[in-house]
C-alpha angles and dihedrals in degrees: 000000000000117000116259114269118249112278111242112128119054129186116204113196118204119190090193132067116272115205146088090320115041140168123218099282093048091050092050095050093043088059093042088058095046094048095045090049088068088073109015144039100263131197118187115209112205136175093236133023109271119241093214134067119251108202112226094002125107117211132210130181114235099183109108095025115129119228095262090050092050090049091053091047093053094044090059091071137070092227139012126205116196144137089235142326133209110293096248091050092050091050092047094050090051087065096050135073089251110117111225123201115192119204110222097180090122110055102210095199096056096038096052105036093086093042096054095037089058091055116092101202110172091204095053094238092139091070094051092045091050092049092048091057092044090051091058090057091046091053089050091051092048097047109028121110093214140351142213130200136179105251143013090251090057088047090058089054093050094044088057092050093045089050091051088053091052092246092132118070141158096266093052091048093049091058098037116022094181091046090225089141088062100042130001138170125262106174120213087249136187136265114275089230114071114243117264125216115247135172115328113264104169115006109072090003105066112054112250096024 
């Protein structure tokens, strides 16, 4: 087996919008890109063009790319960081020198059980939709080179799943007893700058608050 190539160029894939108004996933991947850019050449792939500048980070728009185009985009980097990718892309990358780190901060199984259980679909589509999403995370667990999650409690969950998938063996343990090289914790975190009070938006503005 040839040694891994030096890590220089990193692609960070966000499935959420990154810009002046962001939800949780966009915020996380915005900061992933900024922090990694301190050491690597980083490209952030986003669904829509951002309306803010990201110093030291190149951006590309992935929405509209066909599977072969997305494969070629990912294969042009030394490493890819993503929550998930299309199944055929994940399988293809597992056969290349590209190192893929999957972010498991959002456990699909736990997050979506209640949502789909509350649906009363007469045609049973909720079960197939739930399994389709779960399968994406299973493919990531089976094919990823390494993983991150948001807390040590999450890490316990994922270590169990990785063990069930035979991703933990004696050789890996001998070289890394804590298995941090396989899965480590990257908390959601806070801005380095403390928040500053601005104009009231809820208290004293919305009746009852």
